[in-house]
C-alpha positions in Angstrom: 102.6 126.2 133.2 99.0 125.8 133.6 97.3 124.9 136.9 96.4 121.5 135.9 100.0 120.7 134.7 101.2 122.2 137.8 98.8 120.3 140.0 99.7 117.1 138.1 103.3 117.5 138.4 103.1 117.9 141.9 101.1 114.6 142.3 103.5 112.8 140.2 106.5 114.1 142.0 105.0 113.4 145.4 103.5 110.0 144.4 106.0 107.4 142.9 107.5 103.9 143.6 106.8 104.0 147.3 103.1 105.0 147.0 102.5 101.9 144.5 104.9 99.3 145.4 106.6 99.8 148.8 103.7 101.7 150.7 101.1 98.9 149.6 103.6 96.1 150.6 103.8 97.5 154.2 100.2 98.3 154.2 99.8 94.3 153.6 101.7 93.5 156.4 100.8 96.2 158.9 97.2 96.8 157.9 95.3 100.1 157.9 97.3 101.6 160.5 99.8 102.2 157.9 97.4 103.6 155.7 96.4 106.0 158.5 99.8 107.2 158.7 99.8 107.8 154.8 96.8 110.1 155.2 99.0 112.8 156.6 100.6 113.4 153.0 97.3 114.8 151.9 96.9 117.8 154.3 100.8 118.2 154.3 100.6 118.8 150.6 97.8 121.5 150.8 99.7 123.2 153.8 103.1 123.1 151.7 101.1 124.6 148.5 99.3 127.0 150.9 102.2 128.5 152.8 105.1 128.3 150.2 103.5 127.6 146.9 101.7 130.9 146.8 104.5 133.1 147.7 106.9 131.2 145.5 104.7 131.4 142.6 104.2 135.3 142.8 108.3 135.5 143.3 108.8 133.2 140.4 106.5 135.3 138.0 108.2 138.5 138.8 111.6 136.8 138.3 110.6 134.8 135.4 112.2 131.9 137.5 111.6 128.2 136.4 113.1 126.3 139.3 113.8 127.2 143.0 117.6 127.6 142.1 116.5 130.5 139.9 114.8 132.0 142.8 117.7 131.9 145.1 120.1 133.1 142.6 117.9 136.1 141.9 117.3 136.5 145.5 120.9 136.3 147.0 122.8 137.1 143.8 125.3 134.4 144.8 126.6 131.7 142.6 128.2 129.9 145.2 124.8 129.5 147.2 123.4 128.2 143.7 125.9 125.6 143.4 126.0 124.6 147.0 121.9 124.3 146.9 122.2 122.1 143.5 124.9 119.8 145.2 122.7 119.5 148.2 119.6 118.5 146.0 121.8 115.9 144.2 123.3 114.4 147.5 119.9 114.0 149.2 117.8 112.9 146.2 120.0 110.1 145.2 118.3 107.8 147.2 114.9 108.9 146.1 115.8 108.5 142.7 117.4 105.1 143.2 114.4 104.0 144.8 112.4 105.2 141.8 114.5 103.3 139.5 114.4 100.2 141.4 110.7 100.4 141.7 110.2 101.1 137.8 112.7 98.2 136.9 110.7 95.8 139.1 107.2 96.9 137.7 108.9 96.5 134.2 110.1 93.1 135.2 106.8 92.0 136.4 104.5 93.5 133.7 106.9 92.1 130.5 108.6 89.2 132.0 112.1 90.7 131.1 115.0 90.8 133.5 115.4 93.4 136.5 118.5 94.3 134.8 116.9 95.1 131.4 114.0 96.8 132.9 116.4 99.1 135.1 118.6 100.1 132.1 115.3 100.8 129.7 113.6 102.8 132.6 116.7 104.7 133.6 117.6 105.6 129.8 114.0 106.8 129.1 114.1 109.2 132.1 117.8 110.3 131.4 117.2 111.2 127.8 113.8 113.2 128.2 115.3 115.1 131.2 118.5 115.8 129.4 117.1 116.8 126.0 113.6 118.2 127.2 114.5 119.8 130.5 112.2 121.0 133.1 109.2 121.5 130.9 109.6 117.9 129.5 109.7 116.7 132.9 106.7 118.7 133.8 104.7 117.3 131.0 105.7 113.7 131.5 104.7 114.2 135.2 101.1 115.3 134.1 100.7 112.2 131.8 101.9 110.0 134.8 99.7 111.6 137.2 96.7 111.1 134.9 97.7 107.5 134.3 98.2 106.8 138.1 94.8 108.7 139.1 92.9 106.5 136.7 94.6 103.4 137.5 93.9 103.9 141.0 90.1 104.5 140.4 89.9 101.5 138.1 91.9 99.4 140.9 89.5 100.5 143.8 86.5 99.6 141.7 87.8 96.2 140.5 88.7 95.3 144.4 85.2 96.4 145.5 83.6 94.2 143.1 85.8 91.2 143.7 85.7 91.5 147.3 81.8 91.9 147.4 81.8 95.4 148.8 83.9 97.1 151.6 82.0 95.8 154.3 82.7 92.2 153.3 86.5 93.1 152.6 86.8 94.4 156.2 85.2 91.4 157.7 87.6 89.0 156.0 90.5 91.3 157.2 89.3 90.8 160.4 89.1 87.1 160.3 92.7 87.0 159.0 93.9 89.2 161.8 92.1 91.8 163.6 95.3 93.7 164.3 95.1 94.6 160.8 92.4 97.0 161.5 93.8 98.7 164.3 95.6 102.1 164.3 98.6 100.8 165.8 98.6 97.3 164.1 98.3 95.6 167.3 101.5 97.1 168.7 103.5 96.7 165.5 103.5 100.4 164.8 104.8 102.2 167.8 102.8 105.2 169.0 105.9 107.6 169.1 106.4 106.6 165.2 102.5 107.4 164.9 102.9 110.7 166.6 106.1 111.7 164.4 104.0 111.4 161.4 101.1 113.6 162.9 
């Protein structure tokens, strides 16, 4: 796996329905305070890659391992630990996967006009099929494509918003006219300070 594909896989894994649907919805209600909280994700990603990523990369290449489970199995030579780790991953990621499916189905519904249920079936079927038949490498490839699309769409959206909003300063003034609390770090008390500190 090349550096570009790896980077795009991490981006696509980290950024999903919550970033493009749930997050903007909360930011619409709470303002830039929520955006400030989301900013912690950037240094967190660099910190994770810098501390864990480098060591895992070295170990994985030595062991010819593809997943974290391959590393654990080679390190501890314990099948039970591998099975237990897999079960834990499935249990704790179910909520995240469900959220992605719901987000994908809602987006599909909004774009195509088809029903939510139809979007859910199509979206989940495509993911299940390419994951089952293509395995980890298919997932990394689709992740890389998704990341490029999301990155491009974000830049285009930002430019369009600036154009239609007559510049960033004018946009900020309009937000202030709507509600000054939308520009405050704590959203005028709507975001509790302990909650903010827990992010940072």
